[in-house]
TIGU-125171 format. One record per atom (N, C-alpha, C, O): x negated, y negated, z. Coordinates in steps of 0.02 Angstrom, whole numbers, plus 32768, in hexadecimal, padded with zeros to 4 digits. Layout:
<rs>
XYZ;...
</rs>
This chain:
<rs>
055B08E582AD;057908A58299;0585087982D7;05A108918309;056F083B82D5;0577080F830E;05C007FC8317;05E507F382E7;05D407F58355;061807E08363;062107978353;05F4076E835D;065C0786833A;066D07408330;068007228373;068F074683A3;068106DF8376;069606BE83B4;06DD06D183C6;06EF06D88401;070706D98392;074D06EA839E;0754072F83BB;0779073983EB;07300760839F;073507A583B8;071807AB83FE;073207D08428;06E20785840C;06C50786844F;06F507688482;06FD078184B9;07160731846E;07470711849A;0780074184A9;0797074684E2;079807658475;07CE0795847E;07B907CD84AD;07DF07E084D9;077C07E784A4;0764081D84CE;075D08078516;076F082C8544;074207CB8521;073B07B18565;078007AA8586;078907BB85C0;07B00790855F;07F407878579;081307CA8589;083507D285BC;080807FB855D;0825083E8567;0809085F85A5;082E087A85CE;07C7085D85AC;07A6087E85E4;07BC085F8627;07C408828659;07C6081D8627;07D807FA8665;082307F5866F;083907D986A2;084A080F8641;0893080B8646;08AC08338682;089B086E8689;08D3081486AF;08EB083886EB;0918087386DA;091908A486FF;093C086F86A2;096808A6868F;093F08E18673;0952091B867C;090808D38653;08DB0908863B;08BE092C8678;08BB0969867A;08A8090586A9;088C092386E5;08C0094B870B;08B209828723;08FC09308711;093109538735;094709938711;095709C58732;0946099186CE;095809CD86A8;09280A0786B8;093D0A4186BC;08E909F786BF;08B80A2B86D0;08C60A488716;08BF0A848721;08D90A1C8743;08E90A328788;09280A5E8788;092A0A9187AA;095B0A488763;099B0A6B8763;099D0AA78734;09CD0ACE8736;09690AAF870B;09660AE886DE;098E0ADE869E;099F0B0F867C;099D0AA0868C;09C00A93864E;098F0A8E8614;09560A79861C;09A60AA285DA;097B0AA1859F;09710A5C8581;09420A51855C;099D0A2E8592;099B09EC8573;09B909B985A3;09E509C885CA;09A0097B859D;09BD094485C4;0A05093785AE;0A2C091885D2;0A17094F8571;0A5B09468558;0A8F09698583;0ACA09598580;0A78099985AB;0AA709BC85D7;0ACC098B8604;0B0809948611;0AAA0958861B;0AC909298649;0AFD08FD8626;0B2A08E28646;0AF808F785E5;0B2908D185BF;0B6D08F585BF;0BA108D785CC;0B6B093585B0;0BAA095B85AD;0BC6096685F3;0C03096C85FC;0B9A09698626;0BB2096F866B;0BDA0931867D;0C1109368699;0BBF08F6866E;0BE208B8867F;0C2308B08657;0C56089B8672;0C2008C18617;0C5C08BD85ED;0C9308EB8608;0CCD08D7860C;0C800927861B;0CB209568634;0CCD09408678;0D08094A8686;0CA3092286A2;0CBB090886E2;0CF208D486D7;0D2208D086FF;0CEB08AC86A2;0D1C08788695;0D590890866D;0D91087B8679;0D4D08BE863F;0D8208D08610;0D9E09178617;0DCE092985F6;0D80093F8644;0D9A09828654;0DA809AA8615;0DE109BF8608;0D7409B685ED;0D7C09D985AD;0D7E0A2485B4;0D9E0A46858C;0D5B0A3F85E6;0D510A8885EA;0D720AA68628;0D710A89865E;0D8E0AE1861D;0DAC0B058655;0DA10B4F864B;0D8E0B658615;0DAC0B75867F;0DA30BBD867B;0DCF0BD98643;0E0A0BCB863F;0DB00C028618;0DD50C2285E2;0DD60BFB85A1;0DF30C128570;0DB80BC085A0;0DB80B978562;0D8F0BB7852B;0D5E0BDB8538;0DA40BAB84ED;0D7D0BBE84B3;0D5C0B7E8499;0D7E0B4D8488;0D1A0B7E8495;0CF40B428486;0CC50B4E844C;0CA50B838448;0CBF0B1D841F;0C8F0B2083E8;0C5C0AE883F2;0C6E0AAD83F9;0C1C0AFB83F1;0BE50ACC83FA;0BBE0AC683B9;0B9A0AF483A6;0BC50A8E8396;0BA30A838356;0B620A5C8362;0B610A2B8387;0B2C0A728342;0AEC0A53834E;0AD40A648394;0ABB0A3983B8;0ADB0AA483A6;0AD30AB983EB;0A8B0ABA8405;0A7F0AAC8440;0A5A0ACA83D9;0A150AD283F0;09FB0A918410;0A090A5A83F7;09D50A978445;09BA0AD38465;09E90AF68496;09D70B2884B5;0A250ADA849E;0A570AFC84C8;0A6A0AD68507;0A890AF38533;0A580A97850B;0A660A708547;0AB00A6B8557;0AC40A6F8591;0AD90A618524;0B220A5D852F;0B400AA2853D;0B670AAA856B;0B2D0AD28515;0B470B16851F;0B370B308565;0B5F0B528584;0AFB0B20857C;0AE40B3585BD;0B110B1B85F5;0B1C0B3D8627;0B2B0ADE85EC;0B580AC0861D;0B9E0ADE8618;0BBE0AED864A;0BB50AE685DA;0BFB0AF985CF;0C0A0B4285DD;0C3F0B5385F6;0BDB0B6E85CC;0BE70BB685D4;0BFF0BC9861A;0C2F0BEF8620;0BDF0BB18650;0BF80BC28693;0C3D0BA486A2;0C630BC086C9;0C4B0B6B8683;0C8C0B4A8691;0CC70B718674;0CFC0B728692;0CBC0B91863B;0CF40BB6861C;0CF50BFE8634;0D280C21862C;0CBE0C168651;0CBD0C588670;0CC00C92863F;0CC00C898602;0CC30CCD865B;0CC50D0A8632;0D040D118609;0D040D3385D5;0D3A0CF0861E;0D780CF485F8;0D7A0CC285BE;0DA60CC38594;0D480C9585BD;0D430C658586;0D180C80854F;0CFD0CB78553;0D110C59851B;0CE80C6D84E1;0CC60C2F84C5;0CE70BFE84B4;0C830C3184C1;0C5C0BFA84A6;0C390C108466;0C110C3F8467;0C480BED8430;0C260BFA83F0;0BF80BBF83E2;0C100B8683DB;0BB80BCC83DF;0B860B9783D3;0B660BA1838F;0B5B0BDA837A;0B570B6A836E;0B390B6F832C;0B070B378321;0B110AFE8338;0AD10B4782FE;0A9F0B1482EC;0A740B2F82B3;0A6F0B6C82AA;0A570B02828C;0A290B188258;09E70B2F8276;09C00B528256;09D90B1982B4;099D0B2E82D8;09AB0B6A8304;09E40B758317;09770B918314;09810BCA8341;098F0BB18388;097D0B79839A;09AF0BDC83AF;09BE0BCB83F4;09BA0C0A841F;09D60C3D840C;09980C068457;09950C3F8485;09DB0C4E849F;0A040C2084A8;09E80C8D84AB;0A2A0CA284BF;0A410C848501;0A190C74852D;0A830C7C8507;0AA30C648544;0ADB0C958555;0B040CA5852A;0ADD0CAC8592;0B100CDB85A7;0B560CC0859B;0B660C8885AF;0B7F0CE7857A;0BC40CD2856C;0BCC0CAC852C;0C030C98851A;0B940CA08508;0B980C7A84C9;0B870CA6848D;0B590CD08491;0BAB0C9C8457;0B9B0CBC8417;0B790C8883ED;0B960C5483DC;0B390C9583DB;0B140C6483B3;0B100C7A836B;0AFF0CB3835C;0B1F0C4B833E;0B1B0C5782F6;0AED0C2382D7;0AFB0BE882D9;0AB50C3B82BC;0A840C0C829F;0A940C008256;0AA20C2E8230;0A910BC08243;0A9D0BAD81FE;0AC40B6D81F9;0ADA0B51822B;0ACB0B5581BC;0AF10B1881AD;0B3B0B2A81A9;0B4F0B50817C;0B640B0F81D7;0BAA0B2481D9;0BD10B0D819C;0C0A0B228192;0BB40AE18173;0BD50ACE8135;0BC90B0180FE;0BE90AFF80CA;0B9B0B2F8109;0B8F0B6680DB;0BC70B9980E4;0BD60BAC811D;0BE40BAF80AF;0C1F0BDB80B3;0C120C1A80DB;0C3C0C2F8103;0BD80C3980D1;0BC80C7680F4;0BC30C6B813F;0BDB0C948167;0BA50C338153;0B9E0C23819A;0BE30C1281B7;0BF40C2881EE;0C090BEC8192;0C4D0BDA81A9;0C770C1881B4;0C9C0C1D81E5;0C710C488187;0C970C86818F;0C820CAD81CD;0CAB0CCC81EE;0C410CAB81DD;0C2A0CCB821B;0C480CAA8258;0C5C0CCC8288;0C4C0C688256;0C690C44828F;0CB30C558296;0CCB0C6282CD;0CD70C54825F;0D1E0C658260;0D290CAC8279;0D570CBA82A0;0CFE0CDA8263;0D040D208278;0CF90D2582C4;0D1A0D4E82E5;0CCB0CFD82DF;0CBD0CFF8326;0CF80CE78350;0CFD0CF7838B;0D240CC18331;0D600CA88355;0D950CDE835E;0DC20CD68387;0D900D138338;0DC10D4A833D;0E090D318335;0E350D45835A;0E130D058303;0E560CEB82F2;0E730CBF8329;0EAF0CB28329;0E490CA88357;0E610C7B838B;0E500C328379;0E1F0C258356;0E790C058391;0E6B0BBE8389;0E400BA683C4;0E3D0BC683F8;0E200B6D83BA;0DEE0B5483E9;0E0B0B1D8416;0E330AF38400;0DF70B1D8456;0E0D0AEA8485;0DE40AAA847E;0DFF0A728483;0DA30AB18474;0D760A778470;0D420A82843A;0D210AB78437;0D390A51840E;0D000A4E83E0;0CD30A1683F8;0CEA09DD8400;0C940A268403;0C6409F28419;0C2809F283EA;0C140A2683D0;0C0C09B783E1;0BD409B083B3;0BA2097C83CD;0BB4094283DA;0B64099283D5;0B2F096483E7;0AFD095F83AD;0AC2095283B7;0B16096A8370;0AEB096A8335;0ACF09258327;0AEF08F28333;0A910925830D;0A7108E782F7;0A4608F982BA;0A2B092F82B6;0A4108CB828A;0A1A08D9824E;09CF08D5825C;09BA08B7828D;09A808F28230;096008E78232;0954089E8220;096B088681EC;0930087B824B;092708348242;08F30824820D;08BB083E820F;090607FA81DD;08D807E781A7;08B307A681B7;087F0797819A;08CF078081E6;08B2073F81F5;08D3070681CF;08C706CC81DE;08FC0718819E;092206E68178;096706E18198;098F070F8192;097406AA81BA;09B006A481E3;09F106B281BD;0A1C06D781D5;09F806968182;0A35069F815B;0A3E06E88148;0A750704814E;0A0907078131;0A0C074E811E;0A1D077A815A;0A4707A68155;09FD076C8192;0A09079481CE;0A51078C81E7;0A6F07BC81FF;0A6C074F81E1;0AB1074381F7;0AE2076A81CC;0B11078981E5;0AD90767818B;0B06078C815E;0B0107D7816C;0B3307FB816A;0AC507F0817A;0ABC08378188;0ADF084B81C8;0AFE088081CC;0ADC082081FB;0AFC082F823B;0B48082F8234;0B6A08598250;0B6307FE820E;0BAB07FB8204;0BC3083981DD;0BF8085581EB;0B9B084D81AC;0BAD08898185;0BB208C581B2;0BE008ED81AB;0B8408CD81E1;0B850906820E;0BC30906823B;0BE3093A8244;0BD408CC8257;0C0F08CB8283;0C5008D3825B;0C8208EB8276;0C4F08BE821C;0C8908CC81F2;0C92091681E7;0CCA093081E7;0C5B093981DD;0C5D098281D6;0C7709A38216;0C9F09D28214;0C600989824F;0C7709A4828F;0CC2099A8298;0CE509C682B0;0CDA095F8284;0D2209518289;0D4A097E825A;0D800995826C;0D30098A821F;0D5109B881F0;0D5709FD820F;0D8B0A1E820A;0D200A14822E;0D220A55824E;0D570A568285;0D7D0A86828B;0D580A2182AE;0D890A1E82E4;0DD00A2282C9;0DFA0A4682E5;0DDE0A008293;0E210A018276;0E330A46825C;0E6E0A588259;0E020A6D8249;0E0E0AB0822F;0E190AE48266;0E3F0B14825C;0DF90ADB82A0;0DF90B1182D2;0E1C0B018313;0E2B0B2F8339;0E290AC28322;0E460AB18363;0E8F0AC78368;0EB40AC78337;0EA20AD983A4;0EE80AE883B2;0F0C0AA683C2;0EEB0A7583D5;0F4E0AA383BB;0F730A6783CD;0F630A528415;0F640A7C8442;0F540A12841F;0F4309FA8462;0EF90A018472;0EE409ED84A8;0ED10A1D8444;0E8A0A288451;0E6209E78454;0E7C09B18448;0E2209EE8465;0DF709B4846F;0DB909B58443;0DA409E9842A;0D9C097A843B;0D630971840F;0D3309418430;0D48090E844C;0CF20950842E;0CBF0924844A;0C830924841B;0C680959840D;0C6F08EA8403;0C3808E883D3;0C0E08A983DC;0C27087383EA;0BCD08B383D3;0B9F087A83D4;0BA308558392;0BA30873835C;0BA608138396;0BA607EA835A;0B7D07AC8368;0B7A079383A0;0B5B07948334;0B310758833B;0B57071B8322;0B74071B82EC;0B5606E6834A;0B7806A88337;0B52068782FE;0B15068482FE;0B78066E82CE;0B5B06508292;0B8C06568259;0BC8065C8264;0B730654821C;0B9D065981E1;0BC6069A81E3;0BAA06D081EB;0C07069481DB;0C3306CE81DA;0C4F06E2821D;0C7C070C8221;0C3406C58252;0C4906D98296;0C9206C882A4;0CB806F482BA;0CA6068B8297;0CEB067682A6;0D1D069F827E;0D5206B38298;0D0D06AC823F;0D3906D48214;0D3F071B822F;0D74073A822C;0D0707348248;0D0807788264;0D35077D82A1;0D5C07AD82A8;0D30074C82CD;0D59074D8309;0DA3074B82F6;0DCC076E8313;0DB4072282C4;0DF9071F82AC;0E1007638291;0E490777829B;0DE30785826F;0DF307C68253;0E0107F9828A;0E2F08218285;0DD807F782BF;0DE3082482F8;0E2708168318;0E4A0844832C;0E3807D6831D;0E7807C4833C;0EB407E08316;0EE907EA8333;0EAC07EB82D6;0EE3080782AE;0EF4084F82C3;0F2C086682B8;0EC4087182E1;0ECE08B882F1;0ED708C7833B;0EE60900834D;0ECD08948366;0ED108A183AE;0EFD086D83D1;0EFE083283BD;0F2008838404;0F4C08568429;0F2508228450;0F3B07E98457;0EEB0836846B;0EC308098494;0E7B080D847D;0E5F08438476;0E5C07D48472;0E1607D1845E;0DF2079D8489;0E080764848F;0DBA07B284A7;0D91078484CE;0D49078984B7;0D3407BA8498;0D23075584C5;0CDC075384B4;0CB4075484F4;0CC0072B8521;0C85078284FA;0C5D07898536;0C1307798528;0BFA078984F2;0BF3075A8558;0BAB074E8555;0B8F07698597;0B89074485C8;0B7D07AA8598;0B6507C885D7;0B2507A785F0;0AFF078B85C9;0B1B07AB8631;0AE0078D864F;0AA007AB8633;0A6C0789862F;0AA307EB861F;0A68080D8604;0A5807F785BC;0A24080985A1;0A8407D2859E;0A7707B7855B;0A4F07778563;0A6407488585;0A1507758544;09E8073C854D;0A0B06FB8538;0A2B06F88504;0A0506C78561;0A2706878553;0A1A066B850E;0A47064E84EF;09DC067284F5;09CC065584B4;09E7067E847A;09E706678441;09FD06BC8488;0A1606E68453;0A5C06D0843D;0A8406BB8466;0A6906D583FC;0AAB06C383E1;0ADD06FC83E7;0B1506F783D0;0AC707348405;0AF4076D840A;0B2A0762843E;0B1E07478474;0B660777842D;0B9E077B845B;0BC207BE844D;0BB307E0841C;0BF007CF8478;0C14080E8470;0C5F0800846A;0C7E07E18496;0C7B08178433;0CC308118426;0CE6084E8444;0CD508868434;0D170841846F;0D3D0878848C;0D8608718477;0DA7083F8485;0D9E08A48455;0DE408A68441;0E0908DC8466;0DF10915846A;0E4408CD8481;0E6C08FF84A5;0EB308FE8488;0ECC08CB8472;0ED209398488;0F15093F846E;0F1709428423;0F3309178401;0EF809778408;0EF4097F83BF;0F39098583A1;0F6209AD83B8;0F45095E836C;0F8509618348;0F7D0992830F;0F66098082D8;0F9009CF831A;0F850A0382E8;0FAE09F482AA;0FAB0A1A827A;
</rs>
């Protein structure tokens, strides 16, 4: 099948992306690694011994960064509907976390402990219909926020990718209801033309 002009443009942009090139040099699985690095530099989300949940983890770019930061005394639970190669110090659970059986596996992996940070870099499969894709993305981050409210310890933190558009402002307001401090980040590794931003909530109000 011949490539469309749009897909060729995306591929050319991807191949020439400095963050893609740097990820290969640094051994990161994804250019997204640099997004969570910058966010953590600004917001100090992770520390030695933290318990962290990574939703939509595959291929593991965020988990790969966070696992060394929390160390052997920390615990990282990663989940995705897609497979992911193992990462030292991380427990990976494949499946849809909204499925009861998968959710129970995640809860079991916590060993009755509450979580310090819930992070989500989830994005929907793109249909090409902007309105549909926006609703799908908002739905995913709402699910991530629901998970955070269920598992975070008091004072915990939340970081999630969200796309600006219909439902975005309402979502930010909803996050503010549960956290003492909420900021919006646009990391340098996030392409300027992309509508993605990252919502960071700190000080979970249990």
